[in-house]
N, C-alpha and C positions, 0 to 999 in steps of 0.2 A: 432272756430274759429269766432271768433270777426267781422261777416260780415254780412251784407244783402245781400243774395242773387242777388235780384233782383235791386239795384243801379247800375249800372252799374261804377260809381265810382268806390266803394267801392269793388267788381268785380275787376274792370280794375287791381285798385294795388296791391291785392293779387293776381293775376295771373303773368301780367307782372311788375312788379316796384318791387315786391318781389321777384317774378322769383318762386314762386309754380308750377305754368303751370297749367293746365288741368288733368296731372294728381294730382296736389297737394285735384280740387276739387273733385277727386274722393274718395283719401285717405279719405278726411274729408267726409265719410260717404252720400257724395250727393246721394239723390233717384231720385232728377228732376232734368230736365233741365234748368237752368239759362234764364232768358230770353232774356242774351241780347247773346247768345248761340243758336237762334231761330231763323231758316232763313225763311225769304220768302218765301209764298207758291211756288212758281216758282222758285226758287233755291233748295227745295227740293227735292233727289234725292229717286225718287220710286225707293224701295226697291222688290218688288213682280214684280213677269214675266218679271225678266230685261233678255236682249238678249244677247246672250252668243257670240263672234265676230270670227267667223269660218276663217275669213279673217287672226287671227294673227297665227294659227297653226303655231308651232319654225322651223325656217329655219337655216339648216345642217349650218353654215360656215368652218368645214374642208372640205365642197365640193367645195370652190372657188381655191386650190390647184391641181385640178384636170381636167377628161375630162367636167365633167358637172359645171364650170367653168361661161358660158356668161348665161345659164340657172338661176343658181342662185344667178350671175348678177342683171337678168331681175327680180327673184321674188324682193329683197331686192329696185333695183327701183321701181318697181309694188307698193310695200310697201309705198315707202315716198310720190308716188305721188299722191297716192289715199286716207290712209286712215291717215297717217301720223305716225305708230307704227307697229313696227314687232318684233318678240320675237324668240331670236335664239338658239341654241343647239349649241356643241363642239366651245364654241369659248375661251380658254383658259384660265378663270378660275376656278383654282375648285374647284370642287361640296362644297371637304370638305372647302374648302376657307367660301363658302357663310354662306353656316352652321353656320360658326363659326362666322362670322358678324351678324349677325341674334341675335346667343348671346353675344357678345357686347352691340349693339341695346340694350337689355332689361338691361343688368348689367349697359350704362350708366343712365339709367331713373328711375331704382333703387335705383339710389343713395337717401342719403335724400338732399331733397330742398336744402340746403345750400348751398352742393354741386356743383348744374347742377346752378344755381344763380349766381357762381363767374361767369360765361361767358358771362352773359350781356350785349348785344354792349358798358352801358355805364359802366361797372366797368373790364369788358372782360381784361387778364392781357395781352392778343395777339390778335392782329390786324383780326388775320387768325381764333379764333375760336369765337361764338357766337351762344350764346342758347335763345332761342325764342318761344314765340307760338302763334298761329292764322299764317299771314300775313303782313300786316301790320295793327296791332290791333288798331291803335289809327284813323285809315282814314274808319273801316270795320263798314257795317250797322249791321251788325250780324258780331263775331268773328267764327272764325273754330274750331273744335274738335279738337287740333294739337299740338306737342310740337316739339321742333325738336330743334341739334345742327347741327351748319356748318362750317365744317372746313376746307379752302382756303391753296391751296396744292403750296409753290412756291420751296422747294428743301424739301431734306427727312430731313439733317438735325436741320432745323425751326421747320418740322414736329415733328420729335420726340422729341421736347424738347416742343413745345405748342401744340399739339392735348390732349384730353385729354389721362388720360393713361389707361380707361377702355376700348378706343375703337381705342388709336391710333396706333399698332402693326401691328391689321387687315386692319383697314381703308388705308391703306396706305399702305399696299399687293396690298387688293382689287383694286387700283388704279395703283399702275404700271402696274398689270398683265391685267387691262380693258384700257390702252391703244394704245396698239397690233391692239390691236381689233377695236377700235374708230377709229381709223385711215388708217385699209387696210376696211372698210366701209367705211369712208368718200370720199378715194381715189376708192372705184369703182363709190358712186352716184355720184361723179362730172366728170368720166369716162363716166359715159352713156348721160354725159353733151357735151363731145368732151375737155372737159376740163382735162386738164393735171398739176398736183399739183407734186410741187417742194418742197423742207423740208420749204425751207419760205415759201409757200405761204399755206401748211397742218400748222403751226404753226402760223398763222394771223386766221387761224381759230376755233382749238384750244384750241393756247396757255395757257390760263387759265384753269385752273381746278379746283372744288370742291367736297368734298363728305361732304355730309349731312344723318343726319340717325333721319327719323319721327317716330316717337312714336304718338299711338288713341288710347288714354284709354277707356276704353267700356265703354257705352254711355247711359246711361238707354231708353232714347227715340230716336233711332239714325236714321229713319222720321223726326224730325224737325231742324236735324243736317249736317252736312255736314263737312267732313274731313279736303275736301283743296277746294277751291273754284274754280269755270270755271278762266280757264286761256290756255294761252299756257306760255311756258318756252322761254326763250329769247337768248337761244344758242344756238351752234350748233348742239350735240347731245347730246342726255340725256341718259344712261344705267341705268339701273332701277332693284337691288334685289328685289321682292314681297317676303312675308312670308309664302302665303300658305292661307291666310282665304282666303284673295278678297278683292276687292272694289275699280279697280280701273277700272274708264270711260271713252268711248272715245264719241267722238260726228263725226257723220260720214255724215254728209251733210254742211259743214263750208260752212259762211255766211249768213245760217236761222237760226231764232226765234224756229224751231220747230224741229230741224233736228233729230233722232235719235240719242238714245245715248245704247253704248253697253258694257259691262261689257272683258276684256282685263282677261282670265283667269291666273290664276296661273298659272306655270308648274315649277319640281321640276327638279333644275339644268340646269333650260334656265332662259336668263335675256329680258328684254323688254327694244327696243330701242325705241326713240323716237325722228323726230325733231322738231328743234325749232323752234325762229324767227330770228334768224345767219343766217341760211339753207336757209329757204327760197328766204331773199333776197336777197345771192347771186347767190341762181339757178335764178332769175328774177319770182319766181313765180311755180318753174316746184317742186319742193319737197315740200311739205304742213306741217306748221306747226301745230301741233294733240291740239283743242281746247280738255283740258280731265279734270279732278273731284273727289276724289275720298270720298268715301262714309264710315259712321262711322257702328258698331254691336257691340249689347250688351252683346253679348257672351267671347268676351276676349278681353286682347291689340293688339294692329298690331301694328308689325313695316316694315319699306320699306327705304332703301338705296337706291339713287340717287345720283349718281357721273356725276354734271353739265360741259360739257365740251366747252370752252366763248371764243372770238378773246377777246386780250390782253384789258386793257380796251382803250392803247391812238392807236391800230390799225383801220381806218378808214374803215371802209364795204359799198358796195352797190354790186349792179351788177355783175359776170365778168363779161370786156368787149368781148368775144365772144360769150360771151351766147346773149348777148344784140346785136350784131351786124346777130347771124342769129335771136334773134324773131322781131327786124326791130324797138322796145322800151322798153323803160329798166324802166318796174314797179315799182320803191323804186329807192327813192334817196343815196348818199351817207353820212352815219353820220360816224358820229366819235363815240364806241360802249363802253365809258361813260361818253355820251352826254342816248345814248340807255336804259344803265343798270341805269341813275337817272332815266329816267320815269320811268324805272319797277316797281323799289321798291319805289315808289313816289306814287305809287295809290293804292289801294285794286284791289285782281282780277276781272277782268269782261271781262271775253271770251279771245278774242283776238284784243281788241283793245287798243294794247300794241304799234299791225303793223302799226295803224299810224300812229305811232312817224314820221317813214321811208316810208311812199308812195308819188310817184313821182304825182299822180293827185289823 
């Protein structure tokens, strides 16, 4: 590998422009963390003495169909109001499918670099598929230790035609079998606020979906790096499959610089649900988009597979009128979601600052 690991331009060309990614660095025999990946001390994630989040015990979604509906709905709403994260079981997505999904993610990323690099944003044969590394590498002070492929859903035919073959079928099935659960949870959450969602309103909140596959190669010095930096998700709800290794951390105290971070423990067969910015906006701040981040590990490669459900780009989002009437104030202004997305993807991860774009005061 003819490059200087400590020269950001040389490393950037190899990892980003040529599409080798962080996996390419590790496959080259890397034994140290290149300086462009070394995080400032205040952004590093302590590995020792990490607290496990007891509030993330799984919620049994099957109980929504019986006499325990109100109790379970309260659990879901309470989690969305406080932590912004919860885990669910008996969610309708077969465990066998989840296992196949993890295997497909590993299969995609173990391909030769040129097979993945063909999906880089600048050359991808489809606007629906993007392969990349870090988040916004050209704007980041320190790069994130992560490669990913993102697949936007429009319809089955386009997904089957354009999504990468190693993960196409299983990712599509994962998305389709998860959406009933997503709509159920969104309906429960809005119902607790006195908002009735018809099909049009539901579609306005979760009408655009995408599946990402994230790959975190083993890191020689994980204490110096992050897999994903501090951020909240831009959409309505995120559905996340963890692979059992762990490393997902959520901030307990919103709006503070020194809030405690807790780990969401991986649970076999469970899916992690978290609130995004769009749901915080339409709920007028009642539900909290969770600030979270991901650490790296020295022992083995890790994968995670999120589904992002977001409003369609042309939708205008703002607090629902019936919630504003009850609260007496609109805490967020109405924004075109395309503008919100442009702002979100136009800057490096920095906690929940993306929400400032929609604040009313």
